[in-house]
Every structure is written in structure tokens, then in C-alpha cells.
N, C-alpha and C positions, 0 to 999 in steps of 0.2 A: 526500552528499545533494544532489540537483540539483532545484531548484524551478523550475517554468516561470513566467517573469515575466508572460507574457500572461494565464495563468490567475489568477495571484496578483492582478494589477491589476484584473481583472474582478470577482473575488470580493470583494476588499478594498473596492472602490467600492460593491458591493452591500450589504455589512454595515456600512459606515461610517455609513449613515443610521439604523442600528438602536441607536445609543447604547451600543454594546458596549464593554467594557473593552479595553485594549490586548491583553491576553492572549487574551481570547475572540475578538477580531476577527482576530488573526493566526493563531490556531489554526484557526479556520474557514477562513481564506483559504488556508492551506498544507495542511491535512489534511482539510478538508471537515467532519468530525465533531468537534464541540467537546466532547470527552470528557476525563476526567482523564488517561488514557493519552496522548492527543495533546497536551494541555497540557504534560505532562512532557517529551514529545519536543521541543516547541518550546523550552522553557527549557533543556533539555540542549544543543540545537544552538547556541543563542545564547550560553550561558555557556561551553561548551567552546571555541567559536570565539573568544570574547573572551579566554580564557585562553591558548590556544596559537596562535591565528591561523587562517587559512583551512586547512582540511584536506579540503575537498571542493569540487567545482566549483559555482559559482553563475552564473546568467545576468546578474547585475547588474554583474559585473566589479569589485566593490569589494574591494580588498586590505586585509586585517587582519593586522597584525604580531603582535598578541597581548600580553597583560599581561606574560608571562614573557620577552618579547623586549626587548632594549634599544631605547630610542628617544630622541627629543628633544622638548621642549616649549619654545617660545619661545627656541630656541637653547641650552637647557640639557639636558645629557645626563641621562637617567632610566634606572635599572635596578632594577626591582622584584623580580627573581629571588631575591636573597639573603633577602628576607622570606619566601619560600616554600620554599627548599631548606635552610634552617637555617644559612645563611651569617651571618645576624645573630641575636643573642640578643634577639628582638623579640616573642616570643609571651607572652601573659599566662596564666600558670598559677596565679595567685593569690598570688604572692609580691610582694616589693617591687621587683623588677626583672624584665626579660624573660629568657626562656630560649630556647635554640635548638631549634626543632622543624622537622623535614623534612616538608613537606606534599606532597612528590612521591615518597613512599616506596612506591608500589604501582603501578609501571608508568610514571609520568611522563606524557609526552604520548601514548604509544601507545594506551592504552585510551580517552583522550579523543577521539582521531582515529577511533575505532570507535564513537563515540556512547555511551560508558560513563563513569562517574566514576572508576573504578579497576579493577584486575584482580580484587580481592577486596572484602570488605565490613567488614574489621576494621582499617583503616589510617587514618592521619591524612588521607591523600589522599581516601579515600572520605567521611570525615566532612566535610571542607572542601567538596568538590564538591557533595555532596547538600544540604548546608546552603545553598550558593549557589543551587542550583535552587529550593529552598523559599523562601528569602528574597526572591529576585527574583520568584518566583511571587506572593508577597504584595504586593510593590511594584506589580506589574503587574496585580493584581486578578484572578487566575485563579479563576473562579467554581466550578470543579470541584475545586480543591485541598482536600485533606482526605479525598478518596475514593481508594481503591486504584487505581493504585499511587503517586499523587502526594500524599505526606504533607504535613500542615501544618508550618510552621516551628516547631521546638522548640529551636533553638539559643540562644546567648547573647542576652539581650534588649537589652543596651547595646553598640552598636558602638564607642562610646568605650572601654569596658572591654577589648574585643577588641584595639584598636589603640593603647592608651595608651603602650606601650613602643616604638612605631615612629617617633615624631617625624616623621610624614609631611609633606612640603612641599606647597605649592600645585601645583607642577609634577608631583609624583608623583601626587597625587589627580586632577589634570586628565588625566594620561596614562591612568590606570585608567578614567576615565569615557569618554575618547575611544575606547578599545578596546571598551568595551561598546556605545557608539554605533555604531562602525564595524561591529561584528558584526551588530547589528540591521539596519543598512542593507544589509549584504551579503545578507541574506535578503529584501530588498524592502520593509522598513519605510520609510514615507514620512517626509520631514523634518517635516511637520506633526504626525505622530503621535509623532515622536521628541522634539520640543521639550519637552512636559510631562514626559516621562521624565527628560530631562536636568535640567529644573528641580527635580524631586524629588531627584535624586541630588546636585546641587550644594547645594541648600538643606539637605539632611540632613547631608552629609559635607564640604562644601567650605569651612566656616567654623569658626573657633575659638570655643569657649565658647558654643555654641548652646544655647538653652533646651531642656529635655527635650521630646521629641516621641514620639507614638505611631506606630509603624510596624506592629507586629503587635498587633491589638486585644486579644488575650488576655494580652499582656505589659504593657500599659499604657504610660504615658509614661516614656521613658528618655532618658538622655544618648546622643546619636548622633554627635557631632562626631568625625571622624577626621583632619581637617587640623589639624596641631598645631604646625608649625614657625612661626618668627617671621614668615615671609612670608605666612602664611595670614591672610585678613581676619577681623576680629572680627565675629561675627554681630550684626545689628541686635537690640537688646534682649538682647544676650549678657551672661552673668554668668560670670566665670571662677572664682568660688568653687567649690571642690570638684573642679576640673579640675587634675590633675597630669600632667605629661608627663616622659618620660625618653628621651634619645637612646639607641638600641640600641648595644651593643658588638659588635664583630666577633667571632663565635664560631669560625668556620672561615675563615681567610684565603684558602685556596685556592678558596673558593666566592664570594669577593667580589673582583671584578677590581680590581687596583691598590690593594688594601686593606692597611692595617696595623692592628694592634690599637689600639683607641681607649683613651682615658684611663680609661674606666669598665669596661674588661674586657680580657681577653687572648685571643689567637687560638689557643687550645689545646683548647677543649672540642669535643665532638662533638655533632651534632644528636641529638634524642631518638630518631629512627629513621634508619638509614643509607640512603644511596641516592646515585645519581649525578645530576649536573645534567641537567635536561631539555633536549632540543633543541627550539628554538622558532623562530618566524618563518616563517609560511606553512603548514608541514606541518599613597528615602525620603520637617502639610500647610500649607505656608507660602508666601505669595505674593510671592516676590522675583523681580525681572526676570532672565530667563535669555537675553535676546535676544542679547547679545554672545557668550556662550559657545556658544549653539546655533548662531549663525552661523559661529563658528569650527569647530565640529564638522561642520557640513554642508559647509563649504568643504574640510575635511580629507578627507572621504570621497566627495565627488562627483567 
């Protein structure tokens, strides 16, 4: 998908004065018609690129490694892939500990690079990717969401519940947000427009013990914190009562580089759905300051 930056800049500047949402603004800028179909195209492009990295040419020259690619944050190595390919027993399926689930079980990177969530519609991968499109569509206030073909988000209401067995660190959450930011900027999103998005993401997800927050109006106020490790800052007015975390065990050691079985598990179980590791790398309303983080993201992708 190749977007012409001159056209984008011209249209974006025109619609900026119309007080449009992020989603409506950039759908109009990139596709001209602000329809549910085009909003879904926008979210698909941004999410897929954030997950696997650049897979199409853009005129901005912004390189995106992708969430599934290893990286570094503040000199610390980050590798989120084992959370996605079943390497870690980190998925919440309602029990007292995490289980191994392969979310790359339906084509891995290949269908994402073709602008799809998965090869089919009955896989963990399809569920995850379509829920990401829908969730970010809500965060970015897509006005046409809920109309065919862009469904309203109907996944898990509490992102804390989704991530409670991952024990995500500050650097891991930061890396995730960096890739989302880099993806958006690779399609021509301005730093000014990106800052409030980053604020929402960090406010929702980047603190421990955050008070319940409404993201999807139909789902009401829910616990949303996903940063869980000891290095995650405690949220202002945070209350840790009711929050429980557990570090994931290694489920499949071959899918976790340099891994050995942790004390809480063994390295012998298989993911819920089998599959090979994906090839990557190129191919949430609270008013906390995001200035430092936004500056770092902008510096990273400029």
C-alpha cells in the first residue's frame, strides 16, 4: 500500500480544522471517503504494520520493526514473540495460571502482509487480529464502526484480565506502544496527532494498579492495566487491591530464545494450536503528561 504524502498532507490539513476524530481524519486523508470499509482498511494497515513491521512501500521512509520482532528499549532487550506464538504459558483462559496459545496459527505474517488478519476465520490469529482492529477503532473513535464490514469491539472488556499472566515490564509495554506509534507515523500521521494517542495508550496500559476506566462504552468501567512487573510505575490514585499477577512459565523452550523452564512450569507443553514461528522485521480518559514519552517516540521514528 503506497500512500502519496503530498496528497495526504494536503487533505489532512484540510480536515484538521473540522474537529474530526483521529480515525475519521486519517481515513479521509488516505482514502477520501470516510466509510466503515475504509476505516477498517486504515486500522488493518496500521495494526498489521505494527505487528509485523513494514510490508509495503511508504513515502515517509519510516522503518517499523514490528511487535513480533526483537528490539531494545533503553538498552534492554525485548522479545514479545513468545507471548504470541505459544512459547510462554501466558494466555488467560479462565484458570489460575496462564496457558500456551499460538496466536500465529493461521498463516503468521503472510496474510498480514496481504492486508488480511489471517488465512481463514476460525483461528486464534483471526480472533486476535480482528479484535485488535476493533479495539483500536474504538480508541481512535472511528465514527462508522459498527457498520458493515467494521464490527464494534465485542472482545474481553478488561485488558488486565487478558494480560494478567504475562507479567509485562515497562520496557515491554513501551516497545509495544513504540511499534504502534511507528506504524502510524509510517503512514503519514503527524506527531501532533500521535501525542494524544500515545497519552491514551500509556495512561491505560503503562501503569500498575490503575483505577478502572471505560474504553468501550458498552462494556463500562474495567481494569485495564497491563504493565505488571515491579519496574512499572504505580498509577496516580492507583489501588492494587484486586490486582494479581503471575510470571508466565516457559511452555515451549524452542520458541523462547535462550530460555529454560521457569520454576513455575516446565518446557514440555505444546501451544493450543500448532504452528511455526513467524518471520518478522520489515516484511485507551485520564490526563497524565505524556510529553517525555511522546518525545521519545517522535525521536525514534523521525
